[in-house]
C-alpha positions in Angstrom: -0.2 0.2 0.1 1.7 3.6 -1.1 1.1 5.9 1.1 2.1 9.1 -0.4 -1.0 9.3 -1.1 -1.8 10.0 2.5 0.0 12.8 2.9 -2.6 15.6 1.2 -5.9 14.0 3.1 -9.3 14.7 1.7 -13.0 13.6 2.6 -12.1 10.4 0.8 -8.7 9.0 2.5 -9.5 10.4 5.4 -12.6 7.5 5.1 -9.8 5.6 3.6 -7.6 5.5 6.9 -10.7 5.3 9.1 -11.9 2.3 8.0 -8.2 0.3 7.7 -7.3 1.7 11.3 -11.2 0.5 12.3 -11.5 -2.9 10.3 -7.7 -4.1 11.7 -6.5 -5.7 14.6 -4.5 -4.0 16.9 -1.4 -5.4 14.6 -2.6 -4.3 11.8 -3.7 -0.8 13.8 0.2 -0.8 14.5 1.5 -1.3 11.8 -0.4 1.5 10.0 0.3 3.8 12.4 3.8 3.0 11.9 3.5 3.0 8.1 1.8 6.8 8.5 4.5 7.9 11.2 7.5 7.1 8.7 5.9 9.3 6.1 5.8 12.3 8.3 2.6 13.4 10.4 0.0 11.4 11.5 -3.1 12.5 10.1 -5.6 14.5 12.9 -8.1 11.5 11.9 -5.8 8.9 12.7 -4.3 10.4 16.2 -7.9 10.7 17.4 -8.7 7.1 16.9 -5.3 6.6 18.5 -5.7 8.7 21.5 -8.8 6.8 22.2 -8.1 3.0 21.3 -9.1 0.6 23.8 -5.5 -0.5 23.1 -2.5 0.1 25.1 0.1 -0.2 22.9 -1.9 2.3 20.3 -1.5 4.1 22.7 2.4 4.4 23.7 3.0 4.2 19.9 1.1 7.3 19.1 3.2 8.8 22.6 6.0 7.6 21.1 5.6 9.4 17.9 5.9 12.8 19.5 2.4 14.2 17.9 
């Protein structure tokens, strides 16, 4: 999955990221966070989801990303 298209978010790509995040298990969500972080800053839609994620590992990864 090429993530460069997520650098400039529109409504469609924001919805796509939300769907990818919500449909994935913990490992898939962690992988998505890491891949997005490597491309630059995390999109707001992902930050909001990660902040309220019930899994501590997701919130820990977010805290380490210096958002």
